[in-house]
N, C-alpha and C positions, 0 to 999 in steps of 0.2 A: 504494500500500500504506500509506504513512504517513498519507494523508488518511483512509483507511478506519479505521485504528487510532485516529486522533485523533477521528473522528466517533463511534466506538464508546465511547471514554472519555468524551467530552462527554455522550453520551446516558446513560451509566451515572451520571455525576455529577448530571445534571438529574433523573433518576428517583429517585435516593437523596435529593435535596433535597426533592422533592415527597412522598416517603414520610415524611420527617421532619415536614414541614408537616402531613400528614394525621394523624400520631400525636399531635401537640400539639393539633390541632383536636378530636380525640376526647376530650381531657381536659376541655375547657371547652366548654359548649354551652347554647343556650337550650332550655328545656323548657316544654311546655304539656301538663299531664297531669291526670287525675282519679284521686283515691284510690279504690281498689277494696277494699282490706283494710288495717285498722289492726293492726299487730303490737304496738305499744304507743303511748303518746302522742307519741313522737318518732320512730317508725320505721313506715313504711307501704310497701305495694306500690301502684303506680300504673300507669295505662295511658295511652298517648298516642293520637292520632287514627289512627295506623297499627297499633294494637293491640300495640305493643311494651310489655312489662312492665319496669318499673324499680323499684328500691327507693330511697326517699328517707329521709335521716336529718337530724335537726336537734336542736340543744340549745337553740335560742332560740324555736322555733315549735312549737305544738301542732297535731297533725294529727287529722283525723276522716274517716270514710267519706263519700264523695261530694264532698269539697272539691276545687275546681279550683285547681291550683297553676301559676303562670306565673313565669318569671324565668330568670336565668342561673345555671347549676349547674356544678359541678366533679365529675368522676368520681373517687371516692376508693377504689374497690375493686370487688369482685364479691360476690354473695350466692348461695348454693346452697340450693335447697329441693326438696322432693319433692311432687309433685302427688298427688291422691287415687288416681290410676291408677298410682302407684308409679314415675312418670317423674321422673328427676332433672333439674332445670333450673338454669342459672346465668345470672344477670342482672346488669347493672351497678348500682352503688350511687352515688347522687349526693347532694351537699350544696350548699346555696346558695353561690354563689361568694363573697359577702360574708362569710358565716359561716366558710367555709374559710380565707379570708385572715386573719380574726381568730385562728383557731386556729393557723394557721401562724406568725403573728407571735408568738404566745405559746408556740411550740414544743410544742404539744399534738397535732400531726398524727401523730407516730410512734406514740403510744399508741393513737390512733384506728385507724390502719391495722393494728395488731396484733390488734384486736378484730374483724376482718372475716371470720374463718374459721368463723362460726357456720352451722349448718344447722338449719332448722326445717321444719315441715309446715304450709303455709297451708291454709285451708279449701277453696279451689276446686280 
């Protein structure tokens, strides 16, 4: 009985550690995407090779339609939009990891995350 209980507790501890690792790995990841729609010069919707749509934001880089973007990114929030068919979609928002680190160092991340609640209607 004690061995079974010890095994169950060990299994629970190991699974919670792997869930924590999975959560942190979702925050930072490499992206290889192509811009499909420019919302403004520093905010775009992009698609990866698996057809997942993401929003990219940058204060240092100017984006344009068709541009391919590769690099390490950090998830800073979510973006909600409505399609032409009136379907609401929520997608992750990413920023280059290097730019995120600069903003975090200057304590500008809190202000950035407070501005993530916008909803717009993309063209597609």
